[in-house]
GUKEMI-696521 format. One line per field, with one value per residue (C-alpha): residue number from 1; residue in three letters; x, y, z. Coordinates in steps of 0.5 Angstrom, whole numbers, plus 500, padded with zeros to 3 digits. Example, Ala and Ser with C-alpha at 12.3 -4.5 7.8 and 13.67 -1.06 7.14 Angstrom:
# residues 2
num: (1,2)
residu: (Ala,Ser)
c1: (525,527)
c2: (491,498)
c3: (516,514)
END
This chain:
# residues 730
num: (1,2,3,4,5,6,7,8,9,10,11,12,13,14,15,16,17,18,19,20,21,22,23,24,25,26,27,28,29,30,31,32,33,34,35,36,37,38,39,40,41,42,43,44,45,46,47,48,49,50,51,52,53,54,55,56,57,58,59,60,61,62,63,64,65,66,67,68,69,70,71,72,73,74,75,76,77,78,79,80,81,82,83,84,85,86,87,88,89,90,91,92,93,94,95,96,97,98,99,100,101,102,103,104,105,106,107,108,109,110,111,112,113,114,115,116,117,118,119,120,121,122,123,124,125,126,127,128,129,130,131,132,133,134,135,136,137,138,139,140,141,142,143,144,145,146,147,148,149,150,151,152,153,154,155,156,157,158,159,160,161,162,163,164,165,166,167,168,169,170,171,172,173,174,175,176,177,178,179,180,181,182,183,184,185,186,187,188,189,190,191,192,193,194,195,196,197,198,199,200,201,202,203,204,205,206,207,208,209,210,211,212,213,214,215,216,217,218,219,220,221,222,223,224,225,226,227,228,229,230,231,232,233,234,235,236,237,238,239,240,241,242,243,244,245,246,247,248,249,250,251,252,253,254,255,256,257,258,259,260,261,262,263,264,265,266,267,268,269,270,271,272,273,274,275,276,277,278,279,280,281,282,283,284,285,286,287,288,289,290,291,292,293,294,295,296,297,298,299,300,301,302,303,304,305,306,307,308,309,310,311,312,313,314,315,316,317,318,319,320,321,322,323,324,325,326,327,328,329,330,331,332,333,334,335,336,337,338,339,340,341,342,343,344,345,346,347,348,349,350,351,352,353,354,355,356,357,358,359,360,361,362,363,364,365,366,367,368,369,370,371,372,373,374,375,376,377,378,379,380,381,382,383,384,385,386,387,388,389,390,391,392,393,394,395,396,397,398,399,400,401,402,403,404,405,406,407,408,409,410,411,412,413,414,415,416,417,418,419,420,421,422,423,424,425,426,427,428,429,430,431,432,433,434,435,436,437,438,439,440,441,442,443,444,445,446,447,448,449,450,451,452,453,454,455,456,457,458,459,460,461,462,463,464,465,466,467,468,469,470,471,472,473,474,475,476,477,478,479,480,481,482,483,484,485,486,487,488,489,490,491,492,493,494,495,496,497,498,499,500,501,502,503,504,505,506,507,508,509,510,511,512,513,514,515,516,517,518,519,520,521,522,523,524,525,526,527,528,529,530,531,532,533,534,535,536,537,538,539,540,541,542,543,544,545,546,547,548,549,550,551,552,553,554,555,556,557,558,559,560,561,562,563,564,565,566,567,568,569,570,571,572,573,574,575,576,577,578,579,580,581,582,583,584,585,586,587,588,589,590,591,592,593,594,595,596,597,598,599,600,601,602,603,604,605,606,607,608,609,610,611,612,613,614,615,616,617,618,619,620,621,622,623,624,625,626,627,628,629,630,631,632,633,634,635,636,637,638,639,640,641,642,643,644,645,646,647,648,649,650,651,652,653,654,655,656,657,658,659,660,661,662,663,664,665,666,667,668,669,670,671,672,673,674,675,676,677,678,679,680,681,682,683,684,685,686,687,688,689,690,691,692,693,694,695,696,697,698,699,700,701,702,703,704,705,706,707,708,709,710,711,712,713,714,715,716,717,718,719,720,721,722,723,724,725,726,727,728,729,730)
residu: (Unk,Unk,Unk,Unk,Unk,Unk,Unk,Unk,Unk,Unk,Unk,Unk,Unk,Unk,Unk,Unk,Unk,Unk,Unk,Unk,Unk,Unk,Unk,Unk,Unk,Unk,Unk,Unk,Unk,Unk,Unk,Unk,Unk,Unk,Unk,Unk,Unk,Unk,Unk,Unk,Unk,Unk,Unk,Unk,Unk,Unk,Unk,Unk,Unk,Unk,Unk,Unk,Unk,Unk,Unk,Unk,Unk,Unk,Unk,Unk,Unk,Unk,Unk,Unk,Unk,Unk,Unk,Unk,Unk,Unk,Unk,Unk,Unk,Unk,Unk,Unk,Unk,Unk,Unk,Unk,Unk,Unk,Unk,Unk,Unk,Unk,Unk,Unk,Unk,Unk,Unk,Unk,Unk,Unk,Unk,Unk,Unk,Unk,Unk,Unk,Unk,Unk,Unk,Unk,Unk,Unk,Unk,Unk,Unk,Unk,Unk,Unk,Unk,Unk,Unk,Unk,Unk,Unk,Unk,Unk,Unk,Unk,Unk,Unk,Unk,Unk,Unk,Unk,Unk,Unk,Unk,Unk,Unk,Unk,Unk,Unk,Unk,Unk,Unk,Unk,Unk,Unk,Unk,Unk,Unk,Unk,Unk,Unk,Unk,Unk,Unk,Unk,Unk,Unk,Unk,Unk,Unk,Unk,Unk,Unk,Unk,Unk,Unk,Unk,Unk,Unk,Unk,Unk,Unk,Unk,Unk,Unk,Unk,Unk,Unk,Unk,Unk,Unk,Unk,Unk,Unk,Unk,Unk,Unk,Unk,Unk,Unk,Unk,Unk,Unk,Unk,Unk,Unk,Unk,Unk,Unk,Unk,Unk,Unk,Unk,Unk,Unk,Unk,Unk,Unk,Unk,Unk,Unk,Unk,Unk,Unk,Unk,Unk,Unk,Unk,Unk,Unk,Unk,Unk,Unk,Unk,Unk,Unk,Unk,Unk,Unk,Unk,Unk,Unk,Unk,Unk,Unk,Unk,Unk,Unk,Unk,Unk,Unk,Unk,Unk,Unk,Unk,Unk,Unk,Unk,Unk,Unk,Unk,Unk,Unk,Unk,Unk,Unk,Unk,Unk,Unk,Unk,Unk,Unk,Unk,Unk,Unk,Unk,Unk,Unk,Unk,Unk,Unk,Unk,Unk,Unk,Unk,Unk,Unk,Unk,Unk,Unk,Unk,Unk,Unk,Unk,Unk,Unk,Unk,Unk,Unk,Unk,Unk,Unk,Unk,Unk,Unk,Unk,Unk,Unk,Unk,Unk,Unk,Unk,Unk,Unk,Unk,Unk,Unk,Unk,Unk,Unk,Unk,Unk,Unk,Unk,Unk,Unk,Unk,Unk,Unk,Unk,Unk,Unk,Unk,Unk,Unk,Unk,Unk,Unk,Unk,Unk,Unk,Unk,Unk,Unk,Unk,Unk,Unk,Unk,Unk,Unk,Unk,Unk,Unk,Unk,Unk,Unk,Unk,Unk,Unk,Unk,Unk,Unk,Unk,Unk,Unk,Unk,Unk,Unk,Unk,Unk,Unk,Unk,Unk,Unk,Unk,Unk,Unk,Unk,Unk,Unk,Unk,Unk,Unk,Unk,Unk,Unk,Unk,Unk,Unk,Unk,Unk,Unk,Unk,Unk,Unk,Unk,Unk,Unk,Unk,Unk,Unk,Unk,Unk,Unk,Unk,Unk,Unk,Unk,Unk,Unk,Unk,Unk,Unk,Unk,Unk,Unk,Unk,Unk,Unk,Unk,Unk,Unk,Unk,Unk,Unk,Unk,Unk,Unk,Unk,Unk,Unk,Unk,Unk,Unk,Unk,Unk,Unk,Unk,Unk,Unk,Unk,Unk,Unk,Unk,Unk,Unk,Unk,Unk,Unk,Unk,Unk,Unk,Unk,Unk,Unk,Unk,Unk,Unk,Unk,Unk,Unk,Unk,Unk,Unk,Unk,Unk,Unk,Unk,Unk,Unk,Unk,Unk,Unk,Unk,Unk,Unk,Unk,Unk,Unk,Unk,Unk,Unk,Unk,Unk,Unk,Unk,Unk,Unk,Unk,Unk,Unk,Unk,Unk,Unk,Unk,Unk,Unk,Unk,Unk,Unk,Unk,Unk,Unk,Unk,Unk,Unk,Unk,Unk,Unk,Unk,Unk,Unk,Unk,Unk,Unk,Unk,Unk,Unk,Unk,Unk,Unk,Unk,Unk,Unk,Unk,Unk,Unk,Unk,Unk,Unk,Unk,Unk,Unk,Unk,Unk,Unk,Unk,Unk,Unk,Unk,Unk,Unk,Unk,Unk,Unk,Unk,Unk,Unk,Unk,Unk,Unk,Unk,Unk,Unk,Unk,Unk,Unk,Unk,Unk,Unk,Unk,Unk,Unk,Unk,Unk,Unk,Unk,Unk,Unk,Unk,Unk,Unk,Unk,Unk,Unk,Unk,Unk,Unk,Unk,Unk,Unk,Unk,Unk,Unk,Unk,Unk,Unk,Unk,Unk,Unk,Unk,Unk,Unk,Unk,Unk,Unk,Unk,Unk,Unk,Unk,Unk,Unk,Unk,Unk,Unk,Unk,Unk,Unk,Unk,Unk,Unk,Unk,Unk,Unk,Unk,Unk,Unk,Unk,Unk,Unk,Unk,Unk,Unk,Unk,Unk,Unk,Unk,Unk,Unk,Unk,Unk,Unk,Unk,Unk,Unk,Unk,Unk,Unk,Unk,Unk,Unk,Unk,Unk,Unk,Unk,Unk,Unk,Unk,Unk,Unk,Unk,Unk,Unk,Unk,Unk,Unk,Unk,Unk,Unk,Unk,Unk,Unk,Unk,Unk,Unk,Unk,Unk,Unk,Unk,Unk,Unk,Unk,Unk,Unk,Unk,Unk,Unk,Unk,Unk,Unk,Unk,Unk,Unk,Unk,Unk,Unk,Unk,Unk,Unk,Unk,Unk,Unk,Unk,Unk,Unk,Unk,Unk,Unk,Unk,Unk,Unk,Unk,Unk,Unk,Unk,Unk,Unk,Unk,Unk,Unk,Unk,Unk,Unk,Unk,Unk,Unk,Unk,Unk,Unk,Unk,Unk,Unk,Unk,Unk,Unk,Unk,Unk,Unk,Unk,Unk,Unk,Unk,Unk,Unk,Unk,Unk,Unk,Unk,Unk,Unk,Unk,Unk,Unk)
c1: (500,506,509,503,502,509,508,501,505,510,505,501,507,509,502,502,508,508,508,514,519,519,524,519,522,515,510,505,500,500,498,493,495,498,492,487,484,489,485,486,493,495,499,498,505,505,512,517,524,526,533,530,530,523,523,522,526,521,524,526,522,518,516,509,507,510,505,507,506,501,501,497,499,504,502,506,505,509,512,511,505,509,515,515,522,519,515,515,513,511,509,513,515,519,526,530,535,535,537,537,532,532,538,538,538,544,547,547,546,549,542,544,551,555,556,548,546,541,546,551,548,548,544,540,536,530,525,518,514,514,521,528,529,535,537,541,544,543,549,546,547,542,536,538,537,542,549,547,550,547,539,538,532,529,528,526,528,522,522,517,521,527,527,529,523,523,519,520,524,525,530,531,535,531,537,533,527,524,519,514,509,506,508,514,517,522,525,525,531,531,539,538,538,544,544,543,536,534,527,525,526,520,518,512,509,506,502,504,497,493,498,495,501,501,506,508,508,513,518,524,529,530,536,537,535,529,525,518,514,507,504,510,516,522,528,532,532,537,539,539,533,529,522,516,511,504,502,495,494,498,502,509,513,520,524,528,532,536,541,542,549,546,539,534,531,524,520,513,514,520,525,533,538,546,548,547,542,540,536,536,542,546,552,553,558,555,551,554,556,551,545,538,531,524,517,513,507,509,515,519,527,531,539,541,548,552,559,559,565,564,557,553,548,543,537,531,526,522,523,531,535,542,548,556,561,568,568,571,577,584,589,595,599,600,595,588,586,590,585,581,575,569,563,555,550,543,539,532,528,523,528,534,539,544,547,553,552,559,564,570,576,582,587,589,585,580,574,572,564,560,554,549,541,536,530,529,532,537,543,547,553,560,566,574,580,585,586,580,574,570,569,569,565,558,555,548,547,541,541,537,541,548,548,553,553,558,554,559,566,569,564,563,556,551,547,540,535,528,523,529,533,539,541,546,544,550,552,554,549,548,548,542,542,536,536,532,524,523,516,515,515,508,506,503,510,511,504,506,512,510,512,512,519,523,530,528,528,522,523,519,524,521,527,523,517,518,519,526,527,534,537,538,542,536,535,529,527,528,523,528,529,536,539,541,542,538,540,538,543,542,534,533,533,539,540,547,548,553,560,559,567,570,577,581,575,576,571,568,565,558,559,559,564,565,563,565,565,558,557,553,552,552,548,550,557,559,565,569,573,580,581,577,575,580,579,581,576,571,573,571,564,563,566,560,555,553,556,557,563,565,562,569,575,580,583,584,591,591,587,588,586,581,583,591,594,599,593,589,590,588,581,576,573,566,562,555,552,547,553,557,551,550,558,557,551,554,559,553,555,553,555,556,552,555,555,558,564,565,565,570,575,576,575,572,578,576,581,582,586,588,595,593,592,598,596,598,602,606,612,612,611,613,615,608,605,601,595,594,591,593,590,595,600,600,607,604,606,601,594,591,589,595,595,591,595,600,600,602,600,593,590,585,587,583,587,583,587,586,580,584,586,585,578,572,567,559,555,547,546,541,545,543,546,549,550,543,542,539,539,536,537,532,535,531,532,531,535,536,542,547,553,560,565,573,578,581,586,582,577,576,582,584,580,575,569,568,562,560,553,553,547,547,547,553,560,566,574,574,569,570,567,568,563,561,558,553,555,550,550,550)
c2: (500,505,504,505,512,514,512,516,522,522,521,527,531,529,531,538,540,537,543,546,546,547,542,536,530,529,534,534,539,546,552,557,565,567,573,567,565,562,556,555,556,551,545,539,536,530,527,531,528,527,530,537,541,540,536,540,538,539,535,541,543,549,554,553,560,558,558,555,560,558,561,559,553,555,556,553,555,554,561,558,553,549,548,543,546,553,551,557,556,561,562,560,553,551,548,544,550,555,562,568,574,578,582,586,594,596,589,585,578,573,571,565,561,561,553,552,546,550,555,561,568,571,578,583,583,585,585,585,583,576,575,577,576,574,570,564,560,552,548,542,545,539,544,549,548,543,545,551,552,559,559,563,563,567,565,568,567,567,572,568,561,563,557,558,558,558,563,564,558,555,553,560,566,570,574,581,582,588,587,592,589,583,584,582,584,579,578,571,571,566,565,559,561,561,569,571,574,579,579,573,576,577,581,578,581,576,578,573,574,573,569,573,573,578,579,586,586,591,590,592,586,588,586,590,591,594,598,598,603,600,602,604,600,603,599,600,597,594,601,604,608,608,606,607,602,603,596,599,602,597,602,604,610,610,616,617,623,619,614,610,607,604,602,607,608,610,613,613,621,621,617,618,615,617,617,622,626,627,632,638,636,634,629,623,627,634,632,625,623,626,625,626,626,625,627,621,624,630,626,633,631,636,635,633,634,635,632,629,624,618,620,614,610,616,615,618,619,624,629,628,626,623,621,621,625,625,633,633,629,630,628,624,623,627,622,622,616,617,620,620,625,622,625,624,629,630,635,638,638,643,648,646,646,642,639,634,629,625,627,632,629,628,626,624,617,618,621,616,616,612,608,612,610,614,613,619,620,615,615,608,608,605,609,607,610,607,609,604,607,602,598,600,599,600,606,608,616,619,626,629,627,626,619,614,607,602,596,591,591,591,590,592,591,597,598,599,601,599,599,601,595,595,590,589,590,587,580,577,579,576,581,584,590,593,600,603,603,610,613,615,622,624,627,634,635,641,644,641,646,652,658,663,665,665,665,658,651,648,641,635,630,623,621,626,627,635,641,644,651,651,658,658,663,665,671,675,682,687,692,697,700,703,696,693,686,682,676,671,671,667,666,673,678,683,688,690,697,694,698,699,699,700,697,693,693,694,698,694,698,696,694,688,682,676,668,663,669,672,678,679,685,688,694,697,698,695,694,687,685,684,678,672,672,670,666,673,677,672,671,678,677,671,675,680,674,676,670,663,659,655,648,645,648,645,645,639,637,642,640,646,651,656,658,658,665,662,661,668,670,664,663,661,654,650,656,655,660,662,664,667,672,673,675,680,683,684,689,692,688,682,676,677,674,669,675,680,675,674,681,682,677,680,687,686,681,674,669,662,664,670,670,668,662,658,651,649,642,637,638,646,645,649,655,655,654,661,660,655,649,642,641,639,638,631,632,638,637,641,639,645,652,658,665,670,674,669,668,675,672,670,677,681,687,691,688,682,676,669,668,662,658,657,656,656,662,662,666,668,665,659,653,652,648,654,661,664,670,675,675,673,666,661,654,647,646,653,656,649,649,655,657,657,660,660,655,652,648,642,641,644,647,654,656,662,659,653,654,648,647,646,646,652,649,645,646,644,645,647,653,660,667,674,680,685,692,696,703,709,712,719)
c3: (500,502,495,492,495,493,486,486,489,484,478,481,481,474,471,475,472,465,461,466,460,453,452,450,447,443,442,436,438,434,437,433,433,439,440,441,448,452,453,446,446,451,449,452,454,458,456,458,459,466,465,465,472,474,480,486,493,498,503,507,513,512,518,520,517,511,505,498,493,487,480,474,470,465,457,451,444,438,435,428,427,422,426,432,435,435,442,447,454,459,466,473,474,480,480,485,485,491,490,495,494,500,502,509,508,505,504,498,496,490,487,484,485,479,480,479,475,470,466,466,467,460,461,465,471,474,479,481,488,486,483,482,474,470,464,464,458,459,461,457,450,448,450,444,437,434,433,437,444,446,448,454,458,463,470,477,484,488,493,498,498,494,489,482,477,470,467,459,455,448,444,442,445,450,452,453,457,462,467,470,475,472,465,462,455,452,445,441,437,432,430,426,419,415,414,421,419,424,421,424,431,435,441,446,452,457,464,469,473,467,463,457,451,446,440,439,431,428,422,427,427,434,438,444,451,452,458,460,464,463,458,454,452,449,445,439,432,428,425,433,432,439,438,443,443,447,449,451,444,440,436,435,433,431,433,426,428,433,433,440,442,448,449,451,458,459,466,463,461,458,454,454,450,448,441,435,432,425,421,418,413,419,418,423,427,428,434,436,443,446,451,449,452,448,451,450,448,444,441,442,442,447,448,455,454,448,446,453,450,455,457,456,459,461,466,468,474,477,472,473,467,469,465,466,462,461,460,467,466,469,464,468,462,455,452,450,454,460,464,471,473,470,473,474,473,473,469,472,466,469,472,467,472,472,478,480,485,486,491,489,486,492,487,480,481,485,480,476,477,472,470,474,475,479,483,487,492,491,486,484,481,480,483,483,485,479,472,470,467,466,473,480,487,487,491,493,495,498,495,500,506,503,506,502,502,499,496,493,490,483,478,471,470,470,477,476,482,482,488,492,490,486,481,475,468,464,462,468,473,480,485,489,494,498,500,506,503,503,501,493,492,491,485,488,492,488,491,498,499,495,498,492,494,487,491,494,491,495,495,499,502,502,507,513,510,511,506,505,502,499,497,489,485,480,477,480,481,487,485,484,478,480,480,473,476,480,483,489,495,501,499,498,492,491,486,484,480,476,474,467,466,460,462,458,452,445,440,435,429,426,419,415,415,411,412,407,402,404,407,414,418,425,425,432,435,441,446,447,453,450,455,456,464,468,475,479,475,476,484,485,483,487,493,492,492,485,482,484,485,479,479,479,482,477,470,465,469,475,481,485,479,481,488,486,486,481,476,477,470,467,464,469,467,469,468,464,460,465,470,465,463,470,471,465,467,474,470,466,460,457,453,445,439,434,429,434,436,428,427,432,430,423,420,413,411,412,414,417,423,427,424,417,413,415,417,424,423,427,422,423,431,435,430,427,434,434,439,445,441,441,434,429,434,436,439,443,451,456,454,458,458,459,462,457,452,452,444,441,434,437,436,432,428,434,439,442,445,445,440,436,442,450,451,447,449,450,446,446,439,438,435,427,422,418,420,419,414,419,427,431,429,431,432,432,440,441,447,450,445,444,440,443,439,438,437,443,446,447,442,435,433,432,426,427,423,428,431,436,439,447,452,456,463,462,465,462,463,455,455,458,456,455,455,451,452,448,445,446,439,438)
END
């Protein structure tokens, strides 16, 4: 009798999980279209191989309060009705393999041991209330198509019983997926065709609560990682164009003007990606290596950070877009790849204010901060103290309190934060960390703390549930007509009369100038600073509290640059366009337009360089070294700014210095593909993208015609400014 009962128990378990694996040895049922009712889609499967990992080890004693998690029976379909090997099964199926899914606060666990019997980690991770999801490539190659060893499937570590469950499985590759609550979106990559035909790739969504499976129908040839915030799915196609798919309306839109070099991220309101912008006749290099924001409803494309160099992997949360950039690097050798100092920034999409959240660099190797992810109020990122730029220690930072927590050591995978958990988004994931479970930011947070003071940033802190009124340095109005410049100081509006000084300025007459042989005109005369604004001059404005200190106090190669008396007469760095405009206004001046900058450069006679037409070449270095620029001089030693006025040949006819070299300079002109006919010029991105002019030591070279787009909120070691002043006509 006892033997009979044991046999029946084994048979019952076997029948209950007969559809638990897609690797059936003998299936003959063919599935109708996947959009039909689930009851018609299920394949009866009672001949699974005992070699599969479906047998559950229930020998461990469970606590009295333990409740076995119950999930709907898995469903199996045929992706191609005429191909028996195209069977795909979805739905949680328990295996006998243990895992870990419940770390303590500020700690991490390895979710699955590398020596597990199922397979090797081959893709990203994700999480919902029930599972920690990951991708494993089976160690048994017989589970893949013949002559293939790569067919990763989606698994999950159950957060209730901490067993591994098979979630999505077939002989195809499911190496990319994303999760939002019970909805999983995953790829089916068919690489069995001899021509590596991406057109056979498919994307499905499945709701694990209802077991409803739907195919996202579009001719994309998808191969990238995806992101989902219901109802929107973000991904990119084989041409790297980002795509937004709406699961509720079953519609998709391809953002054809963007090419994403990394997979896009989405928060339900915005999509962000790093790559190139095309349009208006632009070549592939004119707006490359930049980060972009797309409004999901209007599809408006806006720059996040232009020419960020190593600025990759942007993220988005609560109207904060985040990215890392090497525009703050420190060179420790005379070689472009030898740098440290990569930083992490956020841009508030409402206020257009850029903030740096990572710590100040303490030494040459203590400043590589990369791979940011953000879920208010937590930043997670990698940091290192070596010359390595693609790996580091994983940290979490609470931007409300400044609390910094080290999560795990040495990883090269990108950390992702979701629902107060941190996991890895690379090719070798296994770690899961838990952060303090703070409340989410309420949607009416701005209304909760409104005090109608333009000189404070009113922030609701989820950490303590209170309003914080943080002084800003925005422009304001003190209701006094005698003050020419008003700005917020210590939370109150303060007016400055302005000095209206003409010291070290040169008169530039109104008139015409040539640009590529065509005449343009400046209608009014003005005066322009002879020199780029220096550290010493700018410090006077900071002391008067009319200006804020530079975001960074160093240069490309010097750590103690801004506060060092030795560099007092060097150009000030890390000043964005708004801050530069404030300085000029404090003196009764302003920033120039692009037309004014061009008119001041030469007086009627068009030229390539301030010294004429002689091209800088390494063969003639140092004899032809007429301006502080590395362009054309591969053997040049220095890689940094110099004291203003150092190069006597870098001077206009009127005596204005350093317009071919040293730093590029802010203007107020919006960026357009070509110089417009008559100012004011209106660019594709409006005031979110403006022109910087001038040759520089770091980028672009000494040609006077060079015009570069820049986001006005951005700070860098290669951009400075000079001011102009209106001249009253008689």
